N, C-alpha and C positions, 0 to 999 in steps of 0.2 A: 724908537717906537716899540711898543710891546707886540707880542705875537697876536694877542686878541685884536688889537687895532689893525694889524696887517691882515688878519683873517677876515675881519668884517669888511675891509676894503675889497679884498679878493672876492668874497661872496657877493658883494653888490655888483661887481663886474661880471661874475659868472651866472648870476640868476636871471633867467629869462622873464619877460614881462608877465607871462601867464602864471608864474610861480610866486606865491607869498610864503615867506618863512615866518613861523611864529615861535620857534624854539631853536636856540643854538647854544651848545655847552661844550667847553673844553676844560678838562681836568688835568692840570699840569702834573699831578702826582701819580697819574696812571699811564704807564708807557704803552699799554696795549689798548686799542679801541678807546682812546681817551676823549673822543668827540661824538656829538650827537646833533643831528638836524631834524626838524620836523616842519612840515608845511603842507600846502595844498596847491595842486595844479588846477586851474580853471580854464576850460577850453570848449568852444562851440564848433570848431572846425577840426584841427589836428587832434588825433587821439591823445588824451593826456598821458598815456603810457609812453608814447614817443617823445613827448616833451620831457618827461621825467628821465627817460633813458639818455637824452641829450645832456641834461643837467648832470647826471651821474658821470658821463664821459668828460664833461668840462671839469668837474671836481677831480677826476682821476688824472687829468693832464696838468692840474695845478701843481706848482712846486711846494705848496704849503700842506697838501693833504695826500694821504695814502690809504690803502685798504678801505676804499669807499664801498659800502655794501648797503643795499636797500633791505632793511629788516622787515618791513611790512608796508602794505598799502590797502586802501579801501576806496572803491569807485562808486559814486552815487550820482544819479541825475539830479539837476537843480536848475529850475527856471530856464529850460531850453539849452542848457549846457551840461557838461559833466565836470564833477569835482573829484579829484583823486587825492586823498589824504595819504601822506607817506611819512615814514621814519627812516633815517639814514644813520648808520654808524660809520665812523672814520677815525683815522689817526691824524691828529694835527702835529706837524713837525715843530714842536715848541722848542 
């Protein structure tokens, strides 16, 4: 099985219900920071920053990813909940 298949399975296991990923990229020809994730956290109870922090920790504990870094985020209120859009860079161990 390819790294991409393994990575997608791992992401589906690590991603909490409040998180929706809409971009995932791994570039095999770039050894440094070869991966990127983007998504949104939607939450009405737990602060979305805490959910994102837990997701980052899950990624860091994974044997498939290293150097996980939140590159940016933006929090906005939406229909009685908060949405936190984020970008993460990482290294996928291809």
